[in-house]
C-alpha positions in Angstrom: -21.5 -1.0 -3.4 -22.7 1.1 -0.5 -25.1 4.0 -1.1 -23.4 6.4 1.3 -19.9 7.5 2.4 -19.2 6.2 5.9 -16.9 9.1 6.9 -19.6 11.7 6.5 -22.0 12.6 9.3 -25.7 13.1 8.5 -25.1 16.8 8.0 -22.1 16.3 5.7 -19.2 16.8 8.1 -16.1 14.5 7.9 -15.8 12.2 10.9 -14.0 9.1 12.0 -16.3 6.0 11.8 -17.4 4.7 15.2 -16.2 1.1 15.4 -17.0 0.6 19.1 -19.8 -1.9 18.5 -18.0 -3.9 15.9 -16.5 -7.3 16.6 -12.8 -7.9 16.6 -12.0 -10.2 13.7 -8.9 -11.1 11.7 -8.8 -8.7 8.8 -6.4 -9.0 5.8 -5.9 -6.7 2.8 -3.7 -7.0 -0.2 -2.8 -4.0 -2.4 -0.5 -3.6 -5.4 1.1 -1.0 -7.7 3.9 -0.5 -10.1 6.8 1.8 -11.1 7.5 1.9 -14.8 11.0 2.9 -15.8 13.5 2.7 -18.6 15.0 -0.7 -19.1 18.4 0.6 -18.2 17.1 1.9 -14.9 15.6 -1.5 -14.1 19.0 -3.1 -15.0 20.8 -0.8 -12.6 18.4 -1.6 -9.8 18.6 -5.3 -10.4 22.4 -5.3 -10.5 22.6 -3.2 -7.3 24.4 -0.3 -9.1 22.3 2.6 -7.8 24.3 5.3 -5.9 21.8 5.4 -3.1 22.0 1.7 -2.4 19.7 -1.3 -2.5 16.5 0.2 -4.0 14.3 -2.9 -3.5 15.3 -3.5 0.1 15.0 0.1 1.1 11.6 0.4 -0.6 10.4 -2.7 1.2 11.4 -1.3 4.6 9.8 2.1 3.7 6.5 0.3 2.8 6.5 -1.6 6.2 7.2 1.6 8.1 4.5 3.5 6.2 1.9 0.9 6.9 2.6 1.3 10.6 2.1 5.1 10.4 -1.0 5.1 8.2 -3.2 6.8 10.8 -0.7 9.6 11.0 -1.0 10.2 7.3 -4.7 9.6 6.5 -6.8 11.8 8.8 -9.8 9.6 9.5 -8.0 6.2 9.8 -8.0 4.4 13.1 -4.6 3.6 14.6 -4.0 -0.2 14.3 -1.6 -2.6 15.9 -0.7 -4.6 12.8 0.1 -8.2 13.4 1.8 -8.5 9.9 2.8 -6.4 7.0 4.7 -7.9 4.1 5.9 -5.9 1.1 7.1 -7.8 -2.0 8.9 -6.0 -4.9 9.6 -7.9 -8.1 11.2 -6.8 -11.3 9.0 -7.1 -14.4 10.7 -6.8 -17.8 7.4 -6.4 -19.6 6.6 -3.1 -17.8 9.6 -2.5 -17.7 9.8 -1.7 -14.0 9.0 -3.0 -10.6 5.7 -4.5 -9.3 4.9 -3.8 -5.6 2.5 -5.9 -3.5 1.7 -5.5 0.2 -0.3 -7.6 2.6 -1.5 -6.3 5.9 -3.1 -8.3 8.7 -4.7 -7.3 12.0 -7.1 -8.6 14.6 -9.2 -5.5 15.1 -12.6 -3.8 14.7 -11.7 -2.1 11.4 -10.0 -3.1 8.2 -6.5 -2.7 7.0 -7.1 -1.7 3.4 -5.5 1.7 3.9 -2.4 0.2 5.5 -1.8 -2.1 2.5 -2.4 0.8 0.1 -0.1 3.1 2.0 2.6 0.5 2.1 2.4 0.1 -1.7 2.3 3.9 -2.3 5.3 4.7 -0.1 7.3 1.8 -1.5 6.7 3.1 -5.0 7.6 6.6 -3.9 10.8 5.3 -2.4 11.7 3.5 -5.6 11.2 6.8 -7.5 13.3 8.7 -5.0 16.2 6.3 -5.1 16.3 6.1 -8.9 15.3 9.6 -10.0 18.9 10.6 -10.5 19.1 8.3 -13.5 15.4 8.3 -14.6 13.1 11.2 -13.8 10.5 9.9 -16.4 9.5 6.9 -14.2 5.8 6.7 -13.5 4.0 5.3 -10.5 0.6 3.7 -11.2 -1.9 0.9 -11.0 -2.2 1.3 -7.2 -5.2 -0.6 -6.1 -6.8 -2.9 -3.5 -6.7 -6.5 -4.8 -8.5 -8.2 -2.0 -9.7 -7.9 1.6 -11.1 -10.4 4.1 -12.8 -10.2 7.5 -15.2 -7.8 9.1 -19.0 -7.4 8.6 -18.7 -6.7 4.9 -17.0 -10.1 4.4 -14.5 -11.0 1.7 -13.9 -9.0 -1.5 -11.6 -9.6 -4.5 -11.0 -7.3 -7.4 -11.5 -8.4 -11.0 -8.2 -9.6 -12.5 
């Protein structure tokens, strides 16, 4: 763990990190999250019976679109030309609900953790938006970085 915040100047002002001297490397990040819901809501989503349409397909597209716009949403993020963003959404009867996972890849001087996390967050919000008419008690949670690779700090993987 680092002993300082990289987005703060020596005098405590927020600033974008200077990545000018960093090497371009392939960087990959994987993030995940979930939306817990009533079993009946999950059944409606799985069977395609939601009035707003295909919840999973729409949330997947929303996650991809959000990843591409991360620097517009998070003030100090560098804009990145992503080479890949994949969003997977799977039903989980044990939650009950949907598990969301996103993988972002780029060849750049900075990482893609925020893009993967943004993809998961917006996909989860989209699921909520599309299903809230039948289940306002849904909860979004467990959003986290699972792993990252590339860059000077090397590879990292969360504890299971």
